[in-house]
N, C-alpha and C positions, 0 to 999 in steps of 0.2 A: 685573376687574369687582368691584363691591361685593357683599359677602355680605349676604343678608337672612335666611337660615335656616342654622343650623349645628347639626348633630346630632353629639354626641361620645359614643361608647361606650355608647349607650342600650340598656338591657335592660328588659324588662317581664315580671314573673312574677305569675301569678294563683294565689292560695292558696285551696284549697277544703278542706272537711272530709275528703274522701277522697283527693284527689289535688292535685298541683301542676302547673300548666301554664306552661312558659317560652315565652311568645309571641314575645318579641324577645330577641336575643342579640348584644350588643356591636356595635351598628350605628352607623356614622359616615358622614355624607354632608353635602355643602354645596350649597345652592341660592343662585344669584346673582340679584340684583335684575333683574327684567324677563324672566327665563327662563320657559319652560313646561317643567316638570320632570315626568317620568313615573315613577311607582313601580308596578311590575308584578310579579305573582306569581299562582300558582294559588290556588284557594279554600283558606283555612286557612293561608296562608303567613305571615300576620301584618301584611299591608300596611294593613288598616283600623285595627288597633291602633296602628301607627306614626303614621298621620295624626292619630289622636286624641291622641297624645303631643305633636304639633306645637303644639297650643294648650292643652295641659295639661288637656283633658277627661279624659285618663288621665295620671296622674303616673307617670313612669318609675321603675322600681325602682332602676336604676343609670344613671349617665351624666347628661349635661346637654343641654338644648335651648336654643339662643340665638336670639332674634329681634332683628335689627338690633343685635347685640352684647349684648343684655340676657338674662341667665341667668334663665329662668322659675322655676327652683327657688328663687331668692332673692327672688321677688316675693311680696308679701302679696296677699290676695284682691282688694283694691281695685285694685292695680296689674295683676293678672291680668285683671280685668274690662275695664280700659282697653285692654290689649294685645289682648284678644279682639275688641274693636270693629274692629280693623285686620285681623283674620283671619276672613274669611267662609267659609261652607261651603255646598256644594250636594250633594244626595244622590240615590241611585238612585230612591227613591220620592217625591221632590219635597218632602214634608213641608209642604204648604200647609195653611192653615186652611180647612176645607171650608165653614164657616159664614160666611166673609168672601169678598167678591168680589175680583177681581184687584187693583184699585187699593188696597183696604184691606189685602190681604196684603202688598203692597209697603210700605205705610205702617207696618205693625206694628212693625218694629225701630226706626223713628224715633220712634214713640209711646213706646216703652219708655224711651228716653233723654230724653224730654221736649221733643222738637221740636214746634213749634206745628203744628196741623192744616193750616193753609193752606200753610205752607212745605213740609210733608211731602207733601201732595198734588201740589204743583207739581213737587217732585223726582221723585215717583213717575211723573208723566206724562212727564217727560224720560226716565226709565229705560225706560218702555214703548216709547218711540220707538226707543231704542237696540236693544232686543231684538225690534223689529218686531211689537209686540202692542198698539198704540194703540187699535185698534178693539175690543179685548176688555176694556177697562178695567172694565166693569160686569158682565162674565160671572163665573160661579162656577166653581171648579175642576172640578166634575162635568160642566160643559159643554165642557171643553177636552180636546184630544187629549194624549197623553203628551209630544210635543214642545212643545206650547204650555205645558203645565204646567212643563216644565223651563225654558222661556224666562222664565216668571213667577218661578220660583225663582232664576234668575240675576239678574233685575232686583232682587228682594228682597235678594239677597246683596250687590249693589252699592250699596244704599241708604246705608250708612254710610261710603262712600268707602274701602273696604279697600285695604290695600297687598298683601295676599295672599288668593288665592282657592283654597280646598281643594275638590277635586271627588272625592268618594268614590263610585266606580262610577256616575258621573252619567249615563252613556249605556247602561248595561247593560239597562235595561228598554225601550230604544227599538229600532225597526227600523233597518236599515243606512242607508237614505236620510235618515231623521230624525237618526240619529247624526251623519252627515256634516254636516248643516246646523247642529247644535248645536256641533260641533267648529269649524266655520268661524266661528260667532259668538264662541266663546271666543278663537279666534286673533285675530279682529278687535278684541275688547276688550283683549287683551294688547297689540296693536300701537298702538292709539289712546290707551290710558290708562296704559300701562306697568305694569299690575298683574301681579305675579308669580303664576303659576298652578302648582299642584301637582295632578297627575291620578293618582288611584289606580284601577287597572284590572287585569283579568286578560286583556285583549285587546291583542295586539301591534299590531294594525292601528290602534287608537286612538293608541298611542304614536307609531307611524310617521307618522300623519296630521299631528300638530301639535307634538310635543315636540322640543326640542333636545337634552335630556339624559334619561337613564333610569337607574334603579336597579332591579335584579332581586332580589326577596326570595324566599327559598326556605327553608321550614321555620324561619322566624324569624331567618334569617341573611342578611346582604347577600352575595349570590352574586357579583354583578358590577355595575359602574357605569361610565358614560362617556357620550360622545355617542351619539345614536341611530344615527348612521352607523357608528361604530366597533363597536358591539355587534351591529348587523345584519350588517355585513360580516365581522366576526371574533369570533363568540361563543366564549368561552373555557370556560365551565362547562356542565355537563350541563343545568342549569336554563335557561340562556340558549338553548342549542341546541334544547331542547324547545319553547320559545316561538317561536323563529325558524323552525325547520324544519317545525313543525306536523306532526310524524310521527304521524298517527293510525291508520295501517294498515301492515301488512307485506305483502310481495309474494312470490309463489312461482313466477312464470311462467318467468323466465330462470334458468339454472343458476349464473351468476356471482354471487359473494357480495360483490364489491367495488363500493362505490358512492362517487361523488364529488359534491361540491357546487361549482358554478361560480357566482361572483358577478360581476355586470356592472353598469356605471353608464352614464351618458350618453355616455361616451367609448368604450364597447365594445358589441358586438352579438354575442350567442351564436349566433343562428340560422344564418348562413352558415358560421360556424366549425365548428359541429357537423356540418353536411352535408359540408363539406370533409374533416373528420376521418374520417368514416365511409368516404368514398371513398378517402382516403389509406391508412387502416388495413385496409380491406377486411373490415370486421366491423360488425355492427349494435350499437346500444346501446338500452337501454330508458329512456325518459323517465318517471321516477316522479313528478316534481313540477316545475312551472314557475310562477313567480310574479313579478309586477312591482309595485313599491311606489314611491310618491312620498314621498321623505324630504327635508324642507326645500326642496321645489320642484325636486329633482333626481331623475330616474328611476333607480331601483336595482332590480335583479332578481336572481333566483337560479334555478338548475336543479339537480335531483338526477338523476344518470344512473347506471343500473346497467350496469356494464362487462362485457365478455365474460369467460368463465371462464378463458381462456388468459391466463396471467400476463404473458407477453411482449407480447401485443397490448394488454392493459389498461395496462401501463407505457408503451407507445408512445403510446397515446391521451393519457395524462396529460402526457407530455413535449410532445406536439403542442400541447395547450391552453396549457401554461405558456410555450412558445416564442412564442405569440401574445399574451402578457402578460395572460392571463386569470387571475383568482384561483381556485385550485383547492385543495380540501382533501378528504381522504377522510372519510366519515361511516359510522357503524355503526347497526344496528338497522332498516334498511330492508328487508332480505330475510332469509328464514329458511333 
């Protein structure tokens, strides 16, 4: 696949009078044309700084950013402005102009580059149809819901026919149902128009919903990257495990300290296997978490089980599950 974004050994340090903050440290990753790529991390991890480095709104302290093979550090301001017309952004808080109605908001970036008003309004009407907002052309942002505002922001971002769309926490201010509809819209835009999308988020469910690849940023460092399926099924780092397992509580009910994570896909079903395992081993287990996700149109799921305190019985259960070709790994931090 053809590369569209290549980040090589990027670091970003902010220098203040009293302290120095190293926001990014030696990050390298590649995004291919037409992908929906997720960059995920907890608050303060450095992901928003990274996305601002992609279009040189923040100039990296070290390393290079290449867009379609062009090193942005070697571009002058005129060249950077031209490249930025191909890299659109949408944000958590929409950034619409409150004194302009919907169609005028969408026309705004076209006005800046000198596109004639008639042509701009025609393009804006077409974009409103794409995002399902034609009937709101004359409404003002204050009259719109959060989801409607984000649809207008997406239409505005598409006004200059960008090759890349950067979404910085674009669904964080929305409820789950609206989030799902916005993600479906972005996926549809990606498929119909071939626009490469980079999604910055702290929510694993957003990545699992539409992304093909993901990079996990932790404390300014690239902790892990790969396909969403690989990272979901086999998280290697503590940062990835924290996002995938969603371990928000600890449990003290059962005595056993050993816990296992079972991963299943469309080709496996954990429910009868667990029941049969309990009957075979003659001991109960505690289900601490069960979750099903749709990743790339394929059902994937996971279960966290707390095993009995008896080591021999726990080992027998693990063997039983592995013999049935389920993916099993031991996890820590679920019981005290």
